[in-house]
N, C-alpha and C positions, 0 to 999 in steps of 0.2 A: 406830028410828034417829033421833037428835036432829038438829036443823038444823045445829048446829056440826060434827058428824061428817060429815054430808052435804056441807057446804061444803068440808071438808078433802079428802074423797074426790074431789070435782070438781076441786079445785086439783091434786091428785096426778095425775089422769088427763090434765088439760090439759098439765102439765109433761112427762109421758111422751110424749104425742102430739106436743108441740112438739119434743122431742128427736129423735123419729123423723123428723119433717118436715125438720129440719136435716140429718139424715144420709141422706136420700133420694138426693141427688146422688152420695154416696159409693157407695151400693148400685146406682144406675142411672146410671152415668157417661155412657153413650152417649146417653140421652134427656134427662138433666137436667144434664149437666156442661158446658153451653155458657154458663153464667152467667145463664140466664133464671129461675132459681129464687131463693129467699130466701137461700140459702147456696151455698157452693162445695164441691166434693168435697174430702175430705182428700187433700192431696198430700204426697209424701215429699220430704224435704230431700236435699241433696247427699250426705250421709254414708250415707243409706239407698238412694237411687236411683242414685247414681253421677253423674258429670258433671265439669265443669271448674271449677277454683278459681284465681282470679287476684288478686294484690295489685298495684295500680298506685300510682305516685306521680306527682302532677301537677307538672310542671316550671313552678312558678308564676312564676319570674323571666322565663320566656319569654312568659308572658301579659302581664306588665308591659311587656316589650320590644315585643310586638305592639301593645299599646295606644299606646305612644309613637310607633311607626312610623305607625300610623293617624292620630294627631294631627299628626305631621309632614307626612304626605301632604296632609291637609286644609289645613294652614297654607300649604304650598307652592302649592296650587291658588289659595287666596285671595290670597296675595301676588303670584303671577304675574298674576292678574286686575287687581291694582293696579299692574302694571308694575314690580314689584320683582323684580330678577333673582336668583332662588334657584338656586344650582348643584346642591345636593343636601341631603337630610336623612338622618340616620343615627341609629338608636337602638341602645343597648346594654343589657346585663343589669344595669348599675349604676344604673338609674333615670335615665339621662341621654339627652338628645336634642340632637344637633348640627344646626345650620342653617348652611350655608355660603353666604355671599352673594358675588356677583361684584364688588360695589362697596361701599366703606365709606360711601358717601353715604346708604345706606338703613338704617343701623344703628338710628338713633333711631326711625324709622318701624316697623321690625320689633319693637323692644322694646315700643313702645306697643301695637302690634297683639297681641302675645303676652300682655301683661299683661291686656288687655281681654277677649280671646277665650278664653284658657286660664289661668284663675287658679290652677290647681293646680300650675303650673310656675313655677319661680323661676330667673332668670338667675344662673348660678353662675360663669361664666368667659367670657372673650372673648379670642380669639387672632387675630392679624393676620399675613398673609403677602402682602406687596405691597399690591395693592388689594383682595384678598380678605379677608373677615372670617368667622371661625367663632364663632358664639354657642352656648354650652353651657347648656342648660336642664336643671334637675333636678326630678324629680317628688317631691312631698312624701311623707314616710314613711307618714303615715296614709292618704293616697290609694293608695299602693302596696299597703298591707295590705288595703285594701278591694277593690282589683282582684284580689289573690291569693285572697281569700275567695270573691269572685264567680266566679273561674275554676274553683275546685273545685266550687262549686254547679252551675255551668253544665256542667262535665264530667260530673257525676252525671246531670244531666238529659239530656245528649246520649247518654250510655251507655244510659240507660233507653230512649230512643227507638230506638236501634240494636238493643238486645236484644229489644224488642217486635217489631220487624220481622224479627228472626232466628227468631221462632216458638218460643222456649223458654218452657215453663210455669213459673210461680212462681220467677223469678230473684230473687236477693238482690243489691242494689247499695247499699252502705253506706259512709258516710264514717267514717274512723278517724283520730283525731288531727286535725291541721290540713290536711294535704295528701295523705293516702293514701285509697284507695278499694278496698274489697273487692268482688269480683264473683264470685258463685256462679251457675252455670248448670246446674241439675239436668237430667239427660237428655242433655246435649251430650257429645260424645266427642272431637271433633277440635279440640284446643287451638290448632293453627296457624290453622285456619279462623276460629275465634273471635277470635283476636288480629288477623287481617287485617281483619275487619269491625268489631270493637268498638274496637280500639286504634288504628286508622288516624286520623291527625289530620284528613285530608280538607280541607286548606287549598287551596281553589280560587282561582286568580288568572287574570285576563285581562291580558296585557301586550303592547305592540307590540314587534316587532323594531326595533332602533335604525336610524335614518337618519343622514345625515351630521351633522345638528345635535345629535342625542342620543347619538351613539356614545360620547362621553367619559363619559356617565353610565350606561353599560351594565353589566349583571351577567351572570354565567355560570350557566346551569342545565344539567342533563343531559337528554338525550332518553331514551326508553325503551330505546334500543339502547346507551346509555352515552356517546354523543358529547356534546361541549360545544356550546352554542349561546348566543349573546348576546341578551339581552332588555333593554328599558329598565328602569331602577330604579323607575319610577313604575307603580303598580298601577292599572289603569283600572277594574276591577270585581272583586269577590270573590264567594265562595260565598254570602254573605248575600243576594245578589240572586236565588238559586234558590228557586223555590216548590215544584217537583216534579222528579223525575228518574226516567226509565223506560228500560228496555232496548228497543231497536228495531233494525231492519236497514235498510240503504240500500246499493244497488248491490252486494248480496251480502256486505256487511260488517256485523258487529255493532257497534253504537254506543250511546251513552247520550244520550238526548234530554232537554234541559233546558227546563222551563217557568219563565219568569222572573216575579217578582212585579212590581207596578206600578212601583216605583222602579227595579227592575232593567231593566224594559222601556225606560224613558226613558233610563237610562244607556247601555244597549246600542245604542239608536237613535243617541244622540249619538256613541258610539265609532265605529260603522260609518259614520256620515255624515262625520265628520272624518277617518276612516282609510281612505277608498276608495283601493284600490291598494296598501295596506300589508298586511303579514303580522301577524295577531293570534295571539299564542301563548297556548294554553290550558294552564295549569300546575297540576298537582295534587301537593301535598307536595314542591315543588321539582323535579318532573320534568315536562318538556314532553310532552304527549300528542298534540297536533296543533297545526298552525300554518297555518290556511287564509288565503288571500289574500282580502281584502274586495273584492268586485266591485261591490256597490251597498249603499246603506243598508238595514238590516234593521229593520223596525218591528213585526214580529209577536210580539215577546216570546218568541221561541224560539231555542235554540242547540243544538249537539250536540258531543259529544266522541267522536272516533274514534281509531283507532290500533292496529288489529290485535288487538282484544280477543277472547278466548274468551267464550262466553256466560256462564260462571260468573264470570269477571272483571268483565264488564259488570254482572252482577247485583249483585255485591258493591259495586262502585263506586256504583251507583244507590242502594243501601241507605244507604251512609254519606253521600251527598249529600242524600238526603231527610231524614236525621236531623240534618243540619247539621254544621259543622266543630267540632272540639274547640277550646276557647279556648287550649289549650297542649298540647304533647306529653305523652304518658304513658310513664313508664318502668316496665317490668315488674320488680317486686321479687321476686315469688314466683309460681310456676305449678305446678299439679299436676292430674292427672286421676285421679279416683276411679272405679274400675271397678265395674260393676253386681254383680259376684260378691261383692265385699267388702260392698256395701250389702245384698245378699240375706242374707249370713251375719249381718250386724248385726241385721237384722229378725228372723231366726229366733231368734237368741240373746236379743234383747230380749223378744220374745213369750214365749219359753220361760221367761225370768225372771219375767215377770208371771204366767204360768199356774202355775208352781211355787209362787210366793209366795201366789197366791190359793188354791190347793189346800191348802197348809200352814195358812193362816189358817182356812180352812173347817173342816178337821179339828179344829183346836184349839178353835174357837168351839163347834162342835157337841158335842165331847167334854166341854168344861168348862161350857158354859152351856145344854146340852140344847136344848129347843125355842126358847128365846130366842136361841140361837146361830144358828138358821136365819133368824130375823128379821135379824140382823146380816149374814148372808151375802147375803140378798135385797137389803138396802139397799146393800151393797157393790157388787153387780152393777149396780144402778141408777146408782150413783156413777160407775162406769167409763163407762156409756152417756152420762151427762150430760157428763162431761169431753170425750168424743169429739165430742158434739154442740156443745159450747162452742167447741172448736177449729175445727169446721166453720163455726160462726156467725161467728167472727172472721176467717175466711179464713186461719188459721194453717197453717204448714207443719210436719208432724211430722218431727222430727229424732231422732237417737240420744239426745241429752240429754233430748228430749221424752219418749221412751220411759222413760228413767230417772225423769223426773218423774212419769209415770203409775204406774210401779212403786212409787215413794215414796208416792203418793197412796193406793194400796191399803193400804199398811202404816199410814199415818197415820189413814186413815178408820176402821179397826177400833179404833184407840186410843180414839176417842170413845165407841164402843159399850161398850168395857171399863169406862170411867169410869161410864157410866150404869148398867150392870148391877151393878157393885159397890155403887153407891149404893142400888139397889133391894134388894140382898141385905142391906145394913145395916139398911134399914127393916124388912125381914121378920124379922131377928134380934131386933129390939126389940119385936116383936109387932104391927106394922102389918098391916092386911089387904091383900089382893092389889091392889085398885085404889088404895088410899092409898099403898102402897109404890111403885107405878109412878108416880103423880103426884109424890110427893116425890123419887123417884130422878131423874126427868127435870128437875124444877125445881132441885134442888140441884146437879146436874151441869152445867147450862147455862152458868153463869158460867165454870167452869173450861174448858169446851170452847171457848167464844168467846175467852177470854183466850189460850189456847195457840195457837189457829188464827189469831187476828188478828196476834199477834207474828210468826208464820211468814209470814203474808201480807205484812206490812210488809217483811220480808227479801226476799220474792219481788219486790215492787215495786221495791226498791232494785236488785236484780239486773237487772230489766228495764230500768230507767232508765239505769244505768251500763254494763250488759253489752252485748256484741255477739254476733251470730251464734248459736252453739250455746248460750251462756249465756242469751240472750233466749228461745230455744226452751224451755229448762228452766224459766225463770221463768214463762212463759205457762202451760205445762201445770200447774206447781205451784200457781199462783194460782187458776186455774179449779178445780183439784182441791180446794183449801181451801174455796172457796165451796160447791161441791157437797157436800163432806163435812159441813159445818154443816147444810145442808138435809136430807141423807139421815139423819144421826145423830139429829137432833132431830125434825124434822117427820115424815119417812117412818117411822122406827122407832116413834115414839109412836103414829102412826096404825095401825101393825100391831098394837101391844099393845091398842089400843082396839077393833079389829075382831075379832081372834083371841084367844080366852081363854088358849091355851097352857097347858092344864091339866097339873098334875103337881106333885110336891113336897109338903112339909108344909103350906104355905100356899096351895095351889091354883095355883101358878105354877111352870112348869118353867124354872128358872134356876139 
């Protein structure tokens, strides 16, 4: 046995062993499926396993409005510290921020302050009513688009954090267009529970109940029982101050304990120091959950939300608070639940299609190409093994279109063997010997095989780049299959001809 042949056998064995190593987590999920191995077990997509499918639209105008409201609140605090009497700030969805001043003597000072501190805002209008002046600032269009894009990206990240805590394996969270998000959660079945946890805005606010001085600036929110309650329009602290949230019990009641970050701890200490004796309203998504009276300053960096929770409600609230608030509300455009029965049927039919196709190809190749057809069948079986190993190596999820790609790979792979075998037959017809015919057949067929497969690979890459969801699954399987097809049809099949004589026929080769 020559050194070149020995080297090729070693390469072949290493490839097979590598493929089996990548597939070990699939075969032994209980011991190797925890991510400690070099690959992950093959997982089934939503269409095969069943689960929840949701399409959300991010209400990006609300994100711009929220940004402007935050800017307005910060401006009001700064101006009040400069003894400028700001009555109220109000943002709307038209990229506009209103600042109402109690005195027209401060107009020039406010203009200069806003131009210096908030250069993305431009003064667009000025309205006077007696001594009061309302200044209207407009956010630049380019800055608004940046905030909208950022809102969608942050929404995807927040959804990913929430889904991870939900415990669903192999979720798909994907941006579609400019403001839509597709969420697939294989294995989940309760769409209402998913929407409560994943789609909740979780906008947490701490506001004081109004006193005699701030009553005219009050806003109305609802309690959990549906009653209206007045709170100040100024937000003292938001959910950005929360570092962690856990379910706990106190005095026989279930509550959510909050651990604040460093900045949140300082803010909460200031709030509870300045607000001793006042009611602090804890508001989530516009609903007041509790309104404790501040008895003394709180400096420990901890707070809690109570309000007659069940344990499941408190658990869901803790999940969304840990993951952070969404930058804007999400509107559900489409929702559906795929049952596991349908997925099981799809798997059975997909596998049946692959098996039937494989058997039909096997019968044809053996009947038409004799012993050489057996070589094609063996390389084809290895091809399927390598495709599955590749999917496991890349952590891909097997979907129904992925099964279609696998079936297509089986058909395309044998095409390369047909080209090679026909080239070998041509060489035998013109009088070439067994070894010369094999060498010439593989050599002359190589360019045609590479050309045809590379063009298909380019199409697969385009599908992957521009496609979404199922199309990407098909493209991944197809692309991996093309690469393994080239390897199996050229390297593995040639190695088989060099090791096994495959005797038969007029020229000593059964083909």
